[in-house]
C-alpha positions, 0 to 999 in steps of 0.5 A: 260513716256509721259502723255496720254494728251500730246500724244493724242491731239484729241480723238473721242468716236463713237456711244454714245447711244441717251439715254445718249446724246439725239439729239440736247441737252447737258447733265449736265455732259458735262458742263465745257468740251471742247467737240464737239458733231456731229450726226451720224445717231441715235448716237452721236460722241463726240470729245475732249481731252483724259481726257474729252473723258475718263470721257465721256466713264466712264459715258457711261459705268456706266449709265443705259439708260432708254428707252421710249415706242417707243421700246418694245424690248429695254424695255424688255431688261431693265426690265430683266437687272434690274431684274438680278441686284437685285441679280441673279448673271449675269455677269456685262456687264458694269463692267471693272473688269474681274470676277474670276472663281469659281473652284473645288479645286481638279480640280484646284490642278490637273491643278496646279500639272499636267497641269502647262505648259499649265497654264504657257502658258496662263499667258505668252501669255496674260501677266497676272498673274493667282492666286487662293484664296480658290475656286476663280481663278483671272486674273490680267493683268501685262500691265493694259490691261483687254482685255488680262485678259479676254482672259486669263479667257476664255482660262483658262475655256477652259483648266479647262473644258477639265481637269475636264471632266472625272476626278476622285478621288479614295481612296485606303488603304495607302501604300508607295509601291502604291505611288512608283508604281504610281510615277514610272508607273502612273505619270499622277495621282495626289497623296494626302496623307494628309488624312488617306487613299491614294487619287489618282486623274486622268482620268478614263482610268488611274485609271482603269489601275492602278486597273487592275495592282493592282488586275489583272495579275500584282498581282504576280509582286507585291510580298508582296506589297499587301496582298491578304486579303486587299482590295486595293481600297475603293469606294466613294458613288458616284463611281462605285464599281470595279470588278475583270477583267476577263482574256481574252483568246487570239484569235487563230488568233494573227492578230485579237488580240488587246489590250484594252487601259483600262485593257491592256489585249488582246481583244478577237474578239467576245468581242470587241467594236469599237466606230463608230466615233473615231474608238477606241476599247475596251473590252465591259465590260471596255467600259460599266464601262466607259460609266456609268460615261460619254458617251465619248470615254476614249481616245479622249473624243468623245461624244456618245449620249447626255450629260444631265446637271444639269440645273433646269427644267422649264426654257424657252429660247425665241428667237427674232430679230431686225434690228440693227447691232452688232459691227463687223457685220454691214451687219446683224441684231441681234438675241436676246436670252432671258433665264428665269429660275424660282425660285425653290428647288434643286434636288438630282443632285444639291449641296444642295438638298431640299434647295431653289434656286434663279432663273435668267433672262438673255439676250444674243446676236448673229449676225443674220448671217449664223454662228450666226444662226448655233450657235443659234441651238447649244445654243438651243441644250445646253439648251434643254440638260440642259447644259446652266445653273447650280446651285452654287455660283455667282461670281459677287454677292457672293450669294450661291444657285443661278442659274449661267452660266455653262461655255458656254460663252454668249455675254450679251451686244451689245457692249463694246468688250470682257471686257464688255461681248459684241461686237466686238469680231471676235473670239467669235463665234469660241470660243463658238462652241469649248466650245459646242463641249467639251460638245458634241454639234456640 
């Protein structure tokens, strides 16, 4: 294969920040290079060989600019970036490395076992290799193009979010017959027999159907599979105790009978709840149990009511605007979002209640366009519902008990493209709206 030096005889690097190459001056790192510098408004354009331009580009993305007092906004940006770099776990905007995604091992095992087809599609579509080491999932491009690995990372997060939403693990007394039943009638469930008890992982609606089968009208078909004195299911401390479903009497009008998707029994007309948005209908009792876990339709995931996350209380989200344009949005100014979460102690909803956590400062950017302002309103709702951040382990510093992003992607750099968490990225506004919709915000 020919060297890039022979293919590209002249390469241009556009819009170099004036803090890196000031007007009418030649920095020391350019001495000895055959490079032509031209002015383009407030920026500099460098023209030269592939190798020289690659060296300048590497210098640009590893140099932290220092702004003078002429821009209070830029000074504030740099102050917050320096604060974050001290160990608050911000995704590194200037890093070429695609950051790993921290996952729950139970959810990841379920994806690998039951969603392997979707996982392979992400790998093949982007020509990447997705691997897991302990609780980290990594993304490696097979072609050396990190932008493909970054796209694969975001597609994986979307798959992970959709899978994790409503996923439960329930514990049962071990029985080979129940294992056989699940494999035959409930293949959507993941079976774990490594422990003394039997653990089944799946969606709320499938687990409820299994419980109804074990405890309800299907008991006579189980024969001696489960003696009456045994309790088929052991509930975890954070699980909802299961109650024996009451057999519903059929309506005298067969046309009015509907089957509940959860208990698979006929719904009496007077005991039917129809969800207003998606029109799916359930027994009142079955839907009440489902909504105790999450206010969403057990079938399609449509959100009813507002979800509340585990973001620490007391933070702020400040919005400002400037006249500069983001790459790809030359007609518009820029919306600058500044997040601040102070240090504090974890509550009962956090991984380590009572322990201290390290707060965070973040800056994010949106185009000041109609769609950008729409996304801003959605992000404000997400912040108010405590969905933007959570407490966990930073994927960039490895520190635990720190404030981290909660899988709503933000652009933390003005430029550099997706691999630098910046613009241009023409699909970003649509992707982030999809992520917000998965949390019931749209």
